[in-house]
DRENZA-215292 format. One record per residue: chain; x, y, z negated of N, C-alpha, C in turn; residue number from 0. Coordinates in steps of 0.001 Angstrom, whole numbers. Atoms other than C-alpha are relative to their C-alpha. Layout:
REM residues N
  unit    neast   nnorth      nup   caeast  canorth     caup    ceast   cnorth      cup  pos
     A        X        Y        Z        X        Y        Z        X        Y        Z  NUM
...
//
This chain:
REM residues 353
  unit    neast   nnorth      nup   caeast  canorth     caup    ceast   cnorth      cup  pos
     A      192    -1043     -699  -100066   -45314   -47595     1177      438      563    0
     A    -1381     -503     -715   -97925   -43759   -44922      452     1150     -702    1
     A     -568    -1138      703   -95418   -41337   -46541     -198     1334     1153    2
     A       24    -1250     -697   -96014   -37829   -45494      961     1003     -708    3
     A    -1096     -701      642   -92827   -35894   -46198      187     1375      944    4
     A     -169    -1099     -416   -92374   -32276   -45273     1381      673     -353    5
     A    -1206     -545      746   -89739   -30807   -47604      807    -1031     -615    6
     A     -474      813      873   -89070   -34072   -49440      460    -1257      831    7
     A     -730     1231     -946   -87409   -36516   -46817     1080     -540     -601    8
     A    -1318      360      652   -85020   -38796   -48475      457    -1215      759    9
     A     -543     1022     -730   -83718   -40786   -45581     1462     -253     -250   10
     A    -1443      121      361   -80262   -42279   -45602      851      925      947   11
     A     -785     -998     -858   -78002   -39535   -44267     1341     -443      287   12
     A    -1372      529     -264   -75061   -41669   -43833      491      355     1473   13
     A     -273     -341    -1410   -75152   -41457   -39992     -641     1322      618   14
     A      504    -1283     -580   -76843   -37975   -39872      956      831      747   15
     A     -917     -777     -617   -75061   -35758   -37455      161     1163     -671   16
     A     -604     -998      681   -73029   -33151   -39039      112     -116    -1452   17
     A       13      121     1398   -73500   -34544   -42429     1426     -522     -545   18
     A    -1320      440      399   -70290   -35012   -44540     -127     -998    -1016   19
     A     -106     1201     1345   -69519   -38095   -46921      256      811    -1075   20
     A     -129     -713     1398   -69497   -37269   -50465     1670      303      -58   21
     A    -1264     -317      100   -65702   -37692   -50207      697     1241      349   22
     A     -458    -1232     -845   -65178   -34869   -47959     -652     1259     -255   23
     A      689    -1270      428   -67360   -32378   -49823      743      654     -708   24
     A     -829     -938      919   -65834   -29348   -51455      -49     -513    -1407   25
     A      -69      524     1189   -64806   -30060   -54954    -1202      730     -835   26
     A      848     -651      667   -67128   -27605   -56393    -1480     -407      223   27
     A     1233      671     -370   -70212   -29441   -54662      -21    -1234     -635   28
     A       76     1456      592   -69433   -32803   -56106     -557      129    -1317   29
     A      592      308     1286   -71497   -34068   -58993      988     -308     -958   30
     A     -925      253     1120   -69484   -34047   -62184     -601    -1281     -601   31
     A      298     1210      515   -69281   -37495   -63360     -119      -34    -1579   32
     A       81       61     1419   -70789   -37560   -66850     -275    -1381     -428   33
     A       13     1281      106   -70004   -40928   -67838     -719     -368    -1572   34
     A      594      340     1338   -70962   -40894   -71695    -1197      639     -150   35
     A     1086     -228      147   -74416   -40388   -71447    -1020    -1019     -777   36
     A      666     1175      970   -75734   -42481   -74391    -1042      502     -601   37
     A     1048     -706      604   -78199   -40201   -75575    -1511     -592      202   38
     A     1254      438     -711   -81046   -42011   -73663     -456    -1224     -781   39
     A      507     1125      840   -83205   -44576   -75408      344    -1272      857   40
     A      -39     1140     -673   -82954   -46905   -72420     1554     -548      -99   41
     A    -1498      351      128   -79010   -46746   -72738      250     -587    -1390   42
     A     -263      612     1255   -79125   -47600   -76500     -398    -1202     -146   43
     A      704     1400      191   -81572   -50408   -76175      801     -996      898   44
     A     -838      953     -757   -79465   -52123   -73323     1282     -239     -814   45
     A    -1337       41      598   -76203   -51551   -75485     -151     -782    -1127   46
     A      411     1193     1445   -77834   -53237   -78787     -182    -1226      461   47
     A      291     1205     -334   -79038   -55973   -76859     1113     -780      662   48
     A    -1410      643     -382   -75674   -56586   -75021      948     -565    -1132   49
     A    -1011      395     1277   -73669   -56526   -78314     -627    -1079     -680   50
     A      573     1177      870   -76298   -58737   -80112      154    -1418      927   51
     A     -259     1028     -852   -76053   -61232   -77089     1292     -670     -168   52
     A    -1622      414      433   -72186   -61435   -77701       54     -481    -1381   53
     A     -202      533     1395   -72650   -61726   -81375     -699    -1492     -110   54
     A      664     1239      165   -75113   -64553   -81152      926    -1134      717   55
     A     -847      997     -468   -72824   -66497   -78758     1373     -316     -928   56
     A    -1069       17      928   -69910   -65765   -81088      -86     -857    -1198   57
     A      329      696     1190   -71605   -67184   -83946     -106    -1478      148   58
     A      168     1636     -377   -71978   -70580   -82319     1436     -668     -220   59
     A    -1211      795      281   -68247   -71159   -82852      139     -369    -1214   60
     A     -339      582     1403   -67715   -73181   -85874    -1369     -349     -646   61
     A     1471      248      716   -71521   -73515   -86605     -403    -1608      351   62
     A      480     1489     -211   -72474   -77154   -87205    -1411     -301     -223   63
     A     1436      133      -40   -76018   -76625   -87663     -793     1433      350   64
     A      573    -1321      -93   -78651   -74026   -87084       20      786    -1150   65
     A      -24     -983     1259   -78640   -72800   -90650     1154      662        2   66
     A    -1423     -744     -127   -74957   -72179   -90411      181     1108     1047   67
     A       32    -1040     -890   -75514   -70447   -87184     -751     1235     -235   68
     A      824    -1086      599   -78173   -68408   -88617      669      925     -854   69
     A     -665     -888     1102   -76194   -67281   -91463     1229      760      594   70
     A     -969     -728     -625   -73163   -66501   -89404     -431     1132      938   71
     A      439    -1111     -949   -75303   -64526   -86993     -420     1221     -911   72
     A      307    -1041      752   -76787   -62596   -89811     1012      864     -568   73
     A     -993     -654      618   -73604   -61745   -91327      760      950      890   74
     A     -737     -906     -842   -71967   -60531   -88142     -857     1108      672   75
     A      928    -1262     -427   -75057   -58513   -87053       88     1230     -759   76
     A      -49    -1103     1257   -74949   -56769   -90448     1304      748      385   77
     A    -1043     -971      -44   -71420   -55367   -89244     -164      632     1595   78
     A       57     -431    -1361   -71781   -55222   -85443    -1014     1127      498   79
     A     1086     -935     -278   -75213   -53349   -85301      314     1499     -465   80
     A     -349    -1575      376   -74044   -50366   -87449     1291      380      658   81
     A    -1091     -368     -900   -70808   -50405   -85409     -297      481     1388   82
     A      189     -472    -1366   -72205   -50230   -82051    -1005     1292       84   83
     A      683    -1280     -122   -74790   -47499   -83072      848     1108     -355   84
     A    -1032    -1031      356   -71992   -45560   -84686      742      399     1280   85
     A     -586     -172    -1193   -70171   -45919   -81341    -1015      967      977   86
     A      959     -705     -875   -73173   -44697   -79399     -372     1514     -418   87
     A        6    -1298      587   -73838   -41790   -81751     1164      937      285   88
     A    -1320     -747     -133   -70215   -40671   -81513      194      598     1528   89
     A      -38     -217    -1431   -70067   -40844   -77655     -999     1044      423   90
     A      915    -1092     -445   -73297   -38993   -77403      235     1381     -593   91
     A     -340    -1316      690   -72241   -36123   -79772     1247      419      863   92
     A    -1231     -571     -749   -68854   -35981   -77702     -122       68     1392   93
     A      -29      378    -1526   -70188   -36630   -74181      412     1304      732   94
     A     -131    -1108     -725   -69745   -32899   -73154     1534      175       66   95
     A    -1431     -371        2   -66088   -32452   -74154      727    -1253      765   96
     A     -668     1257     -504   -65288   -36192   -73009     -120       78     1466   97
     A      402     -298    -1338   -67004   -35322   -69748     1111      708      980   98
     A    -1177     -957     -492   -64105   -32826   -68966     1307     -791      314   99
     A    -1311      602     -228   -61539   -35231   -69230      102     -879     1484  100
     A      -98      842    -1300   -60116   -37143   -66079     -510    -1545     -600  101
     A      495     1366      366   -61598   -40688   -65729      975     -960     -959  102
     A     -601      841      800   -58807   -42652   -67137      182      402    -1421  103
     A     -123     -604     1362   -58596   -40570   -70260    -1501     -363     -799  104
     A     1284      482      493   -62380   -41161   -70567     -227    -1277     -314  105
     A       -7     1405      321   -61877   -44845   -70377      508     -289    -1330  106
     A     -809      256     1139   -59291   -44596   -72916     -736      463    -1302  107
     A      755     -431     1238   -61375   -42537   -75403    -1120     -919     -430  108
     A     1222      886      174   -64401   -44914   -74905      557    -1219     -736  109
     A     -664     1161      252   -62106   -47916   -75609      392      222    -1515  110
     A     -664     -294     1310   -60372   -46321   -78581    -1177      120    -1097  111
     A     1372      -97      713   -63708   -45182   -80146     -582    -1382     -338  112
     A      503     1549      340   -64764   -48957   -79725      750     -642     -881  113
     A     -889      777     1038   -61622   -50138   -81545     -424      444    -1392  114
     A      186     -710     1091   -62461   -47639   -84309    -1369     -725     -750  115
     A     1445      540      283   -66205   -48928   -84317      321    -1415     -700  116
     A     -211     1497      547   -65015   -52548   -84799      720      125    -1350  117
     A     -821       93     1344   -62655   -51673   -87713    -1223      536     -975  118
     A     1087     -411      879   -65797   -49825   -89228     -974    -1151     -311  119
     A      738     1141        0   -67782   -52976   -88882      679    -1123     -994  120
     A     -808      778      953   -65113   -55079   -90460      158      434    -1301  121
     A      -66     -637     1340   -64577   -52741   -93264    -1164      -43     -724  122
     A     1423      212      805   -68509   -53104   -94084      225    -1400     -623  123
     A        1     1334      340   -67879   -56848   -94338      878      -59    -1084  124
     A     -963      161      957   -64678   -56550   -96398     -616      524    -1362  125
     A      686     -712     1200   -66471   -53919   -98832    -1080     -866     -517  126
     A     1010      966      511   -69312   -56472   -99257      572    -1270     -514  127
     A     -599     1214      391   -66712   -59112   -99935     -690    -1271      720  128
     A      582     1116     -732   -68362   -61298   -97152     1078     -772      881  129
     A    -1069      688     -356   -65017   -62068   -95730     1254      120     -550  130
     A    -1367       27      811   -61542   -62914   -97124      971    -1050      859  131
     A     -358    -1624     -273   -59167   -62042   -95406     -726      530      920  132
     A      705     -574     -879   -60560   -59448   -93431      552      116     1456  133
     A     -544       38    -1382   -60119   -59838   -89465      253     1179      551  134
     A     -302    -1326     -631   -58845   -56344   -88748      235      -71     1369  135
     A     -470     -111    -1292   -57016   -56999   -85713    -1046     -550      897  136
     A     1159      805     -994   -59815   -59430   -84172    -1320     1080      -30  137
     A     1237     -766      -45   -62453   -56904   -85091      238     1325      840  138
     A     -349    -1258     -784   -60550   -53920   -83368      -67     -364     1428  139
     A      -48      573    -1382   -59952   -56098   -80373    -1409     -224      516  140
     A     1530      144     -463   -63654   -57132   -80215     -703     1293      398  141
     A      469    -1264     -253   -64787   -53634   -80446      576      704     1276  142
     A     -755     -626    -1308   -62364   -52472   -77712     -649     -645     1022  143
     A      255      662    -1113   -63458   -55116   -75395    -1435      237      277  144
     A     1513     -271     -163   -67320   -54492   -76124     -156     1389      737  145
     A       42    -1595     -407   -66796   -50658   -75575      411       96     1321  146
     A     -522     -230    -1633   -64870   -51315   -72252    -1218     -625      720  147
     A     1215      215     -812   -67825   -53203   -70966    -1151      792      120  148
     A      787     -981      178   -70189   -50715   -72212      242     1411     1061  149
     A     -280     -991     -773   -68336   -47974   -70408       34     -336     1368  150
     A      -64      480    -1266   -67785   -49959   -67300    -1701        0      414  151
     A     1523       40     -517   -71757   -50335   -67279     -541     1508      283  152
     A      342    -1371       34   -72092   -46537   -67877      602      790     1236  153
     A     -634     -503    -1166   -69628   -45753   -64975     -758     -488     1132  154
     A      722      629    -1079   -71437   -48076   -62689    -1449      717      237  155
     A     1221     -803      -77   -74812   -46300   -63620      419     1439      728  156
     A     -101    -1304     -435   -73259   -42991   -62870      349        6     1431  157
     A     -227      -36    -1388   -71953   -44039   -59620    -1245     -620      876  158
     A     1223      466     -641   -75146   -45746   -58649     -910     1296      201  159
     A      853    -1064      -67   -77075   -42439   -59433      436     1093      704  160
     A     -666    -1101     -853   -74715   -40079   -57665     -331      -43     1357  161
     A      338       66    -1506   -75269   -41098   -54152    -1325      407      323  162
     A     1548     -105     -162   -79100   -41316   -54533     -224     1563      -93  163
     A      136    -1314      149   -79015   -37652   -55905      632      950     1043  164
     A     -720     -568     -983   -76553   -36518   -53364     -957     -252     1355  165
     A      916       30    -1195   -78797   -37923   -50450    -1288      819      -65  166
     A     1138     -842      287   -81911   -36265   -51865      462     1402      250  167
     A     -318    -1497      -32   -80137   -32875   -52177      449      308     1438  168
     A     -352     -222    -1475   -78663   -33208   -48675    -1249      173      672  169
     A     1062       58     -716   -81937   -34064   -47200    -1070     1353     -378  170
     A      558    -1417      266   -83464   -30977   -49019      535     1020      804  171
     A     -865    -1146     -442   -80800   -28662   -47820       -2     -148     1447  172
     A      -14      117    -1425   -81191   -30126   -44284    -1614      524      345  173
     A     1256     -434     -290   -84976   -28938   -44543     -801     -569     1172  174
     A      609      616    -1318   -86356   -31317   -41788    -1333      -91     -317  175
     A     1160     -116       18   -89667   -29868   -41768     -917     -542     1273  176
     A      771      752    -1168   -92133   -31946   -39658     -420     1407     1056  177
     A      246    -1329    -1200   -92220   -29635   -36237    -1739      113       93  178
     A     1309     -269     -170   -96117   -30173   -36036     -452      690    -1218  179
     A      456     -849     1113   -96805   -28801   -39442      695     1439      -24  180
     A     -631    -1359      -30   -94413   -25781   -38881     -605      718     1139  181
     A      739     -397    -1108   -96048   -25262   -35458    -1475      474     -249  182
     A     1557     -329      482   -99673   -25352   -36993       53     1151     -654  183
     A       87    -1052      838   -98624   -22981   -39589       11     1125      761  184
     A     -250    -1073     -768   -97179   -20473   -37345    -1263      425      963  185
     A     1190     -379     -787  -100140   -20761   -34894    -1118      421     -665  186
     A     1116     -742      878  -102547   -20221   -37807      262     1468     -174  187
     A     -245    -1316      233  -100630   -17101   -38679     -193      871     1127  188
     A      184     -882    -1148  -100638   -15770   -35183    -1423       89      267  189
     A     1364     -141     -155  -104450   -16352   -35010     -586      873     -965  190
     A      728     -881     1064  -105021   -14459   -38095      515     1609        7  191
     A     -641    -1385      204  -102616   -11374   -37394     -797      965      349  192
     A      880     -986     -541  -105248    -9369   -35482    -1136      116     -972  193
     A     1343     -120      590  -108414   -10215   -37269      186      128    -1664  194
     A     -386     -182     1346  -106926   -10609   -40963     1316     -117     -311  195
     A    -1537       -5       64  -103510    -9506   -41172      478     -217    -1352  196
     A     -321      185     1365  -103519    -9720   -44942      125    -1372     -189  197
     A     -140     1381        4  -104256   -13429   -44683     1079     -580      497  198
     A    -1341      439     -523  -101660   -13973   -42237     1162      264     -720  199
     A    -1382     -412      747   -99057   -12167   -44300      111     -867    -1447  200
     A       -3     1222     1015   -99880   -14563   -47373      182    -1371      506  201
     A     -449     1272     -566   -99607   -17572   -45162     1379      -40      114  202
     A    -1454     -140     -130   -96135   -16525   -44102      695       16    -1116  203
     A     -654      140     1375   -95199   -15854   -47671      108    -1241     -508  204
     A      -52     1410      632   -96267   -19315   -48757      762     -813      870  205
     A     -925      701     -815   -94357   -20721   -45842     1412      504     -319  206
     A    -1244     -455      347   -91303   -18600   -46771      486     -615    -1291  207
     A     -529      546     1331   -91565   -19916   -50480      353    -1520      239  208
     A     -271     1397     -259   -91596   -23607   -48981     1479     -247      378  209
     A    -1360      -95     -359   -88249   -22866   -47071      803      409     -965  210
     A     -748     -329     1204   -86793   -21189   -50141      312    -1033     -938  211
     A     -134      845      879   -87203   -24026   -52346      654    -1213      824  212
     A     -748      841     -708   -85967   -26372   -49645     1375      144      220  213
     A    -1334     -475     -391   -82912   -24380   -48939      819      272    -1225  214
     A     -609     -481     1318   -82174   -23631   -52539      974    -1098     -507  215
     A    -1175      663      448   -79207   -25233   -54232     -694     -772    -1286  216
     A      687      805     1082   -81432   -27850   -56316      713     -525     -927  217
     A     -687      765     1124   -80618   -28944   -59610     -420    -1437     -372  218
     A      616     1229      368   -81066   -32292   -61106    -1463      -84     -523  219
     A     1435       34      614   -84082   -31432   -63058     -697     1347       51  220
     A      339    -1329       -2   -86397   -28436   -62851    -1329      -59     -821  221
     A      962      -35      867   -89208   -27356   -65056    -1445     -391      761  222
     A     1144      594     -881   -92786   -28736   -64139     -875     1383      614  223
     A      626    -1016     -756   -94249   -25176   -63553      636      423     1241  224
     A     -445     -384    -1404   -91929   -24611   -60766     -555     -914     1197  225
     A      695     1078     -898   -93088   -27821   -59052    -1466      429      284  226
     A     1463     -413     -450   -96732   -26774   -59476     -101     1277      820  227
     A      -69    -1163     -880   -95795   -23383   -57971      175     -325     1580  228
     A     -386      413    -1297   -94355   -25183   -54978    -1273     -580      686  229
     A     1229      804     -622   -97522   -27453   -54582    -1076     1122      323  230
     A     1038    -1339     -341   -99708   -24209   -54790      228      670     1369  231
     A     -275     -608    -1545   -97914   -22640   -51799     -344     -923      938  232
     A      213     1107     -851   -98127   -25900   -49957    -1685      -55      254  233
     A     1603       59     -348  -101912   -26104   -50314     -659     1149      295  234
     A      447    -1416     -647  -102505   -22500   -49611      220      -93     1411  235
     A     -110       77    -1473  -100984   -23233   -46149    -1209     -940      538  236
     A      896     1066     -604  -103151   -26360   -45598    -1413      596     -387  237
     A     1557     -499       85  -106275   -24491   -46870     -450      825     1182  238
     A      391     -661    -1277  -105948   -22242   -43814     -363     -865     1039  239
     A     -284     1037    -1001  -105469   -25187   -41635    -1424     -630     -104  240
     A     1024      647      312  -108501   -27277   -43122    -1051      624     -394  241
     A     1179     -724      164  -110772   -24686   -44382     -571     -643    -1207  242
     A      835      647     1184  -113596   -26055   -46572       65    -1540     -140  243
     A     -121     1439      -61  -112587   -29567   -45720      980     -314    -1218  244
     A     -846      216     1134  -109849   -29221   -48390     -433      653     -989  245
     A      288     -355     1282  -111064   -29019   -51908      922     -100     -971  246
     A    -1191      130     1091  -108410   -28360   -54731     -550      302    -1333  247
     A      527      -78     1347  -109176   -28732   -58333     1375     -148     -932  248
     A    -1028      -12      885  -106568   -27946   -60872     -365      119    -1497  249
     A      312      -95     1566  -106376   -28557   -64641     1464     -293     -483  250
     A    -1398     -215      363  -102988   -27393   -65939     -170      196    -1602  251
     A     -386     -225     1445  -101897   -27634   -69638     1271      782     -226  252
     A    -1091    -1059       69   -99723   -24614   -70378     1091     -798     -880  253
     A    -1060      405     1029   -97972   -26501   -73294      960    -1136      746  254
     A     -984      978     -685   -96427   -29149   -70645      801      725      978  255
     A     -740     -819    -1109   -95002   -26477   -68233     1553     -182       89  256
     A    -1246      182      311   -91721   -26854   -69622      617    -1327      123  257
     A     -618     1441     -324   -91202   -30436   -69103      920     -175     1078  258
     A     -864       34    -1222   -88288   -31470   -66813     -212    -1134      827  259
     A      374     1168     -962   -88721   -33653   -63699     1140      232     1081  260
     A     -868     -185    -1192   -86569   -34246   -60428     -500     1377      859  261
     A      475     -960     -744   -86842   -31383   -58175     -648     -414     1212  262
     A      837      406     -920   -89499   -31599   -55324     -253    -1503       10  263
     A      611     1501       55   -90711   -34948   -56826    -1595      312      125  264
     A     1564       18       32   -94340   -33615   -56855     -444      273     1566  265
     A      435     -294    -1266   -94282   -32256   -53238     -531    -1164      807  266
     A      401     1176     -613   -94566   -35794   -51571    -1167     -579     -471  267
     A     1267      390      512   -97371   -36640   -53684    -1186      786      514  268
     A      775     -959     -538   -99321   -33496   -52793     -326     -426     1566  269
     A      287      -48    -1409   -98698   -34025   -49177     -802    -1244      482  270
     A      647     1299     -244   -99700   -37827   -49219    -1692      205     -227  271
     A     1236        6      318  -102871   -36688   -50758    -1012      765      803  272
     A      376     -541     -898  -103416   -34326   -47995     -342     -710     1365  273
     A      -79      806    -1142  -102427   -36481   -45242     -946    -1235      -21  274
     A      943     1306      -26  -104548   -39594   -46281    -1271      213     -498  275
     A     1317     -206      565  -107227   -37946   -48027     -890     1026      951  276
     A      690    -1049     -501  -108275   -34766   -46094        4     -152     1559  277
     A     -289      166    -1358  -106783   -35341   -42470    -1004     -820      610  278
     A      553      860     -870  -108621   -38527   -41435    -1653      188     -327  279
     A     1179      -75      270  -111837   -37395   -43024     -907     1376      614  280
     A      616    -1265     -794  -114468   -35073   -40907     -572      831    -1212  281
     A      341     -968      958  -115934   -34115   -44299     1139      462    -1040  282
     A     -951     -494      789  -112895   -33468   -46026      297     -826    -1327  283
     A     -130      715     1199  -111651   -34700   -49518      222     1066    -1217  284
     A     -309     -680     1217  -110959   -33399   -52947     1255     -268     -559  285
     A    -1483      406      449  -107267   -33249   -54173     -127      654    -1400  286
     A     -199     -532     1699  -106899   -32897   -58201     1387     -227     -305  287
     A    -1423      176      426  -103641   -32082   -59735     -288      353    -1512  288
     A      214     -103     1517  -103688   -32279   -63694     1359     -430     -715  289
     A    -1153      402      904  -101107   -32023   -66269     -456      -81    -1483  290
     A      290       79     1533  -101452   -32848   -70046      920     -601     -926  291
     A     -837      209     1020   -99375   -32830   -72993     -492     -956    -1029  292
     A      476     1005     1319   -99640   -35938   -75690     1102     -133     -668  293
     A    -1023      186      925   -97265   -35558   -78314     1289      517      788  294
     A    -1474     -151     -831   -93760   -36050   -76798      142     -367     1343  295
     A      249      519    -1381   -95083   -37174   -73369     -748     1072      806  296
     A     1066     -658     -949   -96528   -35133   -70345     -311    -1084     1034  297
     A      617      757    -1208   -98895   -36725   -67941     -384      729     1006  298
     A      507     -705    -1397   -99224   -35590   -64368     -673     -941      831  299
     A      937      717     -907  -101958   -36847   -62167     -323      617     1142  300
     A      347     -447    -1083  -102326   -36376   -58624    -1236     -835      865  301
     A      865     1064     -557  -105508   -37938   -57063     -551      704     1352  302
     A      737     -571    -1135  -107580   -37611   -53851     -858    -1053      495  303
     A     1078      898     -776  -110747   -39203   -52255      616     -390     1114  304
     A     -406      576     -983  -110092   -41454   -49729    -1303     -364      978  305
     A     1127      254     -676  -112686   -41677   -46714     -319    -1529      283  306
     A      144     1499       23  -114509   -44901   -46651       93     -760     1531  307
     A     -546      712    -1135  -113261   -47569   -44123     1185      529      584  308
     A    -1486     -511     -529  -109915   -45809   -43760      957    -1328     -275  309
     A     -836     1167      -34  -107589   -48733   -42820     1633      538       88  310
     A    -1366     -496     -214  -104489   -46511   -42544      683     -210    -1232  311
     A     -841      419     1124  -101680   -48015   -44621     1326      341      457  312
     A    -1326     -498     -333   -98128   -46825   -44682      997    -1054     -725  313
     A     -943      984      515   -94941   -48333   -46100      356      344    -1423  314
     A     -277     -518     1191   -94972   -46359   -49339     1276      634     -240  315
     A    -1307     -565       11   -91621   -44774   -48712      172     1247    -1117  316
     A      -55    -1090      841   -92353   -41549   -50520     -301     -255    -1505  317
     A      204      544     1376   -93784   -43283   -53496      859     -637     -625  318
     A    -1199      613      519   -90806   -45352   -53842     1090      855     -374  319
     A     -979    -1050      342   -88632   -42442   -53747     -159      813    -1037  320
     A      582     -959     1391   -90611   -40452   -56427      255     -969     -978  321
     A     -144      893      784   -90428   -43776   -58370     1522      -85     -626  322
     A    -1424       88      264   -86517   -44080   -58219      374     1055     -464  323
     A     -561    -1277      528   -85883   -40560   -58807     -195      227    -1270  324
     A      395     -244     1264   -87936   -40487   -61936      594     -997     -867  325
     A     -784     1035      742   -86217   -43747   -63057     1381      522     -327  326
     A    -1130     -699       75   -82944   -42008   -62340      365     1084    -1225  327
     A      -40    -1033      755   -83706   -39081   -64511     -341     -435    -1408  328
     A      437      172     1314   -85662   -40438   -67496      160    -1496     -481  329
     A      -46     1442      410   -84899   -44240   -67327    -1131     -383     -554  330
     A     1207      645      486   -87314   -46267   -69416    -1042     1105     -557  331
     A      755     -943      543   -88790   -43109   -70840    -1307      695      982  332
     A      648     -493     -978   -90247   -42154   -67385     -926    -1130      392  333
     A      962      895     -422   -93429   -44008   -66096     -527      478     1341  334
     A      751     -698    -1034   -95020   -44010   -62675     -794    -1237      452  335
     A      952      797     -397   -98181   -45688   -61605     -795      553     1166  336
     A     1038     -512    -1211  -100499   -45512   -58302     -964    -1097      103  337
     A      961      966     -265  -103569   -47255   -57657    -1172      587      741  338
     A     1206     -379     -876  -106626   -47020   -55242    -1337     -882     -731  339
     A      979      613      593  -109967   -47603   -57218    -1354     1009      443  340
     A     1218     -304     -452  -113446   -47051   -55876      150     1276      854  341
     A     -348     -955     -818  -112162   -44748   -53151      531     1277     -326  342
     A     -901    -1201      422  -109932   -42476   -55120     1343     -642     -279  343
     A    -1178      496      198  -106326   -42824   -55015      628      937     -993  344
     A     -688     -581     1415  -104266   -41758   -58247     1452     -442       10  345
     A    -1434      118      232  -100676   -41080   -58744      111      529    -1559  346
     A      -48     -397     1372   -99915   -40976   -62530     1645       61     -563  347
     A    -1244      105      381   -96507   -40073   -63871       96      501    -1538  348
     A      -17     -431     1562   -95427   -39827   -67601     1560      239      -36  349
     A    -1382     -514      196   -92177   -37854   -68455       81      461    -1461  350
     A     -156     -349     1299   -90668   -37119   -71805      204     1675     -164  351
     A     -135    -1356      226   -90887   -33416   -73133     1566      221     -381  352
//
């Protein structure tokens, strides 16, 4: 479906007039580089798999048979796995103080902790009398090398994440609202001023709320209830425009309202529902927004009916942006799905609480 973005355009701002590159932004506006964010399930899983792959290859040296290789793999894994988990837990617990250090010192701290983790693993083997003599120096060097690779991966992830968030934030601050939407809203308010002044006032208040959110200094993550309020203001504006053609149904779970998600991530989904469900249909369409908490996961659904025979298809840029921002914030714990089934288009998001 063609993306419909009013407040949530995420185009590349590299060549946008008047836009400053990240290197020229004031120091206080630059995102702080939080390298040691190892508290996420996806990071832990990738780190364990990486170390296990190195262990499997290292066990091949000196293995003359599959049985010998399996024995060596089990022995080294018994030391490497607790060591890498100890490293991950330690840097997770210390991520805030470590993030305040200059980048070279962060690297040094990570590698130093890796060497200590290697010594810890070697100490376990020596304590169980599985190696004699204990390779202390080799274990410390291996731990330092693997931790350097892990830190490099975390730094790369941070650098890949910052530009996407910066471009999104700059796009929101630019507040590039579609002209026809703004003009339609103002014309609707003008038409209501004399006959229904209270309704016109409410319309302008809703428009003001949209501007306030677009121009605000958005954070990386906001509570779900804030996103739902913004969607409510937007739909209230479109209700004046489409009247009875726009039917809205809410199903909100209060226990899910505190879940965190990227700012202005719900807006393009609601806009798409109106753009491709209500606009092309003379009879209008039903837009449903629902949230539900299931254990430690919150499920968000945005659905809309699609008129029969509608052949309008877009590039899916808005959906791709939502998917990418959800992945950047929640990694493998966040899920995004979309499908068109029996004339109903549904977008489903799953985020951890």
